[in-house]
N, C-alpha and C positions, 0 to 999 in steps of 0.2 A: 495560447494554451486552451484546450478544450475545457468545457464546464459540465459538471454533473450536479444536478439538483437532487437532493435527498430529503423529501418531506418525511417528517418523523413525529410520532406521538410518544416516543420513548418507551413503547411497549416492547415486550420480548420479541414479538414478530418483527418489529421495526429494527431492533438492535441486531437481530440475526441478518436482516437484509443489508445492514450497514457494512458487513464484511464484503459483500459483493460490490458495493459502491467503492470501497477502498481498493479492492483488487482490480476493478475496472479502471479506476483512476490511475493506478500504477501502470497498467498495461498500455493505456492510450495517452499517458502523460497529461492528465487532467487535474483540475482542482475540484474540490467538493464544496458546494454551498448547502448547508443544512437549513431546513425550513420547519419551524414549529408554529402552527396556527392555532389560536384559541378563540373561543367565543364567550361573550358574557351571558350570564343566565337571564332568561326572560322572566320578568315579574308581572303578575296580573293583579296584585293587591291594590286595594283602594287606600288613598290617603297615606302613602308611604313616601311621598315626594321628598321630604326632608332627609330620608334615610337612603335614598337611591344612590346618591353620590358616594356615600360611605360604603354601600354594598359593592359598587363598581370598583372603588379604590382597593378594597380588601381583596376582591376577586382578581384584579389585575396584578396586585402585589403577589398573591398566591401563585399565579401563573408565572410571574417573573422568577420567583424563588425556585419553583420546580424546574424551570428552564436553566437557571443558574447552576442548580445541582446536577442536572442531567448532562449538560454539555461536557464536563470533564469525564463522564462515563464513556462518551464517544471517543474521546482522546485516549482513554485507557484501552478501549477495544483496538484502536489503531496501533498502540504500543505493543499490545499482546500479539499482534500479527506482524510486527516489525514494519509497520507502515506509517510510523509517526511523522515521516518526512513529507507525507502528502499535505499539500496546502489546503487548509480548511477555513471557511468563514461561516458565520451563523446568523440566521435571521429569525427574529421573533416578531410576529405580527398578529393583530386582532382581525378576525374576518372569517370568510368561508374558505375551507381547505382547497377545494377545487379551483375556485376563482383566484385565490392568492397564488396557487401553484402555476396557473396559466399566466397570470400577470408577471410573476417573477421570471418565468421561462422566456417570455417575450422580451422583457426588459434586459435581462442578462445574456440573451442569445444562447440559451442552454442547449447543449448537444444531446445529453442523455438525462432521463429521469429514472431514478431507482426507487422502487416502492416495495415495502413489505405488504403482502395481501392476506386477508383473512376472509374467506367466502362465507356465505350463509350456512348455518348448520342444518342438520337433518338430511332427508333423502335427496333434497335438491341442492346439495353442497356444490358450490361452484369454485372453479380455480381462481377466477378473478373477482375481487371485491368490487362493490359499486363505485367507490372513489377511483380505483385504478382504471376501470372501464371508461369512466367519464373523462379522465385525464387523457387516456389514449385517443378518445374521439376528438377532443378539443384542442390538442396541441400537435404540432408537427415534429416535436422532439421524439427521439427513439426512447421507448419506455421499456425498462427491464423490471418485470414483476417477479417478486420472490415469494413463493407461497409459504404459509406457516408450516413448519416441520421440515423445510428444505435446508439442509446443512451444506455449507460451502464445499464445492468440489471444483478443482481446476476445469476450465471449459476446454474440453478436448474433443467432444463429439456433439456436433450441432445437427439438429433435424429441421429441415424446411419442408413443410407439407404444402404441396402444390398440385396443380393439374397441368403443369408445363404450358401455361398460357403466356402469351406475349406480355401481358401487363404485370407478370410476376418477375420478368427478367431484370428489371431495375432493382427489385428487392434482392434478387439473387446476387447481383453485383455488390450491393452494400454488405450482404452477409459474407461474401468472399473476402472483402476488404477486412472486415472484423476478424474473420477466421485466421487470416495471416498474422494478425496481431497476437492472437492466442496460440498460434501454431496448431490450429484445430482442424479436424476432418469434418466435412459436410456430407450428410445424407439428404438427398431430395427424394421425397416419397409421394407417389400418386397412388391412391387406393381407387381402383377403377371398378365400377359396377359391371357385371357381366354383359349388360345390354349396351354399355357405352362403346362408341367407336374411338379407337386410339388415333389421335391426330399425329401421324408420323412426321409431317412437315414441322410441326412445333417441336417435337422431340429431337429432330435433327438439328434444329437451331440451338437448342439447349446443349446438345452433345458437343457442338462446335465451341460454345462459350466455355465449357468446363474442361476442354481438352488440355492436358498437361497440368491440371489443377487437382488438389486433393479433394475431389468431389465425386460422389457416386450417385447415379440416377437410378431410382428403383420404381417399378410399377408392379403392384400386387392386385390381383383381381379378387373381388369378394363383395358380398353385401354388407357384412358387419364392419363398417368403416371404423367405428370406435374401437372395437376389439382388435382389429388388425394394427391400428396405430399404437394402442397400448402395448400390444405384444412386441411391436417393433422397438418401442422405447426401452422396454425391459431387456430384450434380447441384445440390443446394440449398446446398452449402457449409456444412452443419451443423457447429456447433462446441460443442454440448452435447446429449447424449442423456439423456432422463429416463426412469426406469422405476419402476413400482410394485414394491416388494420382493417382493410376492406372486407376481409374474411372473418372478422371478429365473431359474428354470430355463430359461425360454424364451430369456432373454438369453444365458445360458451357451451354449445350443445355437447361437444366432445367431452368437456370436463364435468358435465352433469352425469357423473358415473352412476350406473345402475347399482342397486344394492348388492346383487350377486357379484358384479365385477369388483365392487369396493371391498368386499370381504377378502378377495384374493389378491387385489392389486390396487394401489393408490398412487396417483401421480404426484410426486414432489420434485418437480423439475422447473427451473426458472423459465419464463417465457419472454421473448424479446419481440415487441410489437413495432413494426416499421411502416411508415406511410410511403406510398409510391412516389409522391411528388417531392 
């Protein structure tokens, strides 16, 4: 049975993402391991040694009680979505969120990590939060990031942004496998600058791979890469964007939406990050 790791802080952002974890688990016949990581407060007072143990015990008890109260809420979410049959186990651990996520991913041979994300606020609002970005970098598991404000939709339209390079073919094949599970259509999109030369040989190889598959290859010429992609997402009602982790910096730039674009359009679409190896 495949395994999905769901790190959670029990926030509304996280609970919203849990629905995606449940739906993914149902689709790929997986179990879910929830992970709640807490840290103890740092004290810098002098001569409080006799009280430190008491402070730590109270803090740990508080974390445990919060955890004990919140786990049934996740079960309630599963029941509300008629997914109470999904096998779930729960882990509470003291430490660093990123490190504990990576440790458990390796120990349990996790296939997918589902995380709710909340980017920085202000003009430089980003799609991916810092924790999600670090987890993407440091684990080989497939990471599904669910942005704040993204409400569950069945995954029927998948967008893969690519330049039709050979190193993206392995990613495409993984996406095609997942798309068959969801019975979803895939759009591959290459936004080509006017001065770029189209490599027809690469494109021919891709066309051969997707022959008889529910996959369309698109090439759009233009300088406004961000605008073209956002318009494509909107026009085609995309409900999952996939990325090669290698191209993460491009995606971070893409989702640093300018103020003018933010006023008219805001991306609230889950993103699936896949390593090539």
